[in-house]
N, C-alpha and C positions, 0 to 999 in steps of 0.2 A: 423442287419444281412443282408447279401446279398445272401441268398438262402432260398428256401422253406423248411420247415420241417414239414412233410416228403416231399420228392420230387415226390412221387406217392401216390395217395389216391384212394380208391374204395368207391363208394357211390351207392345208389339205385336210380332208375328212380324217378324223381319228387323232389329229394332233392336239397338243396342249399349248397353252401360253404361259410363259413365266413372266410375272410382273416383278421388276427390279426397281427398288427405291434407292437411288444413289445420293439422296439428300437426307435432311433431318426431319422433314415433314411426315406426318402420319396421314395415310390415305385409307379410306374405307371404300372398297370397290364392290359394286353391286350391278345386277342386271338393270338396264334402262338407259336413259339419257337425260341430260340437262338441256332445257330449252330457254332461250332468252325471250322475255316478253314484258313490255312496259317498264323497262329499266331494272327489272328484278329477275332473278333466276328462279324458275319453278321446275319441279320434277314432273316429267311426263311419264307416268307409270306404265312402262311396257313390260315390267317385271314378269318373267316367266310366261309371257304371252307369245314369245317367239318360239314356235315349235322347233324342237331339236336343240335349243340353247341349254347348256349346262347351267344349273343354278349357281350363281356367283354371289358370295358374301364373304369377303376376305378383308383383313387389315394388313397393310404393309407399312411397317415402321421404318425409321431411318436405317439405311445400310442393311436392308434385308430383302428377301424375295418370297413370293408365293406363287403357286402353280394353280391354274384352273383348267378344266377340261377333263376329259377329251371332248372335242367338238365332233360329234358323230353324225351330224346331218349337214348337208350343203345348205347355204343360205347366207343371209346378212344378219349379224347379231350386234347388240350394243351393250356396252358397259360404261359406267360412269363413276366418278369419285363423289361420295356423299358429302365430303368436307369442302371440296373446291368447285364452286359453280363454274360451269362451262368446260369441265374436264371430262371429255367424252372420248371413247374409243370405239371404232367400227371394226368388226371382225368379219371378213369375207371368207367363207369356207367353201372350197371347191370340191 
């Protein structure tokens, strides 16, 4: 799969997220978001600029999982897949 399911999640402060890859694709997950512009995907570097966001740089290969967090601050945070344009996840922390 080349998208997060769901694309937005809500968690409580102090919780972690487990990324599960149930396919064969390799995903490299980092802080930030892909944005569409002019027919091409470009990275909008929000990396580490979201106060309270844990630093995210993980690789999830086929049939494996990785954990990020804890998310210790309330807010809205973003992660994306470096490999798959448009693959964004919004994390809402309450």
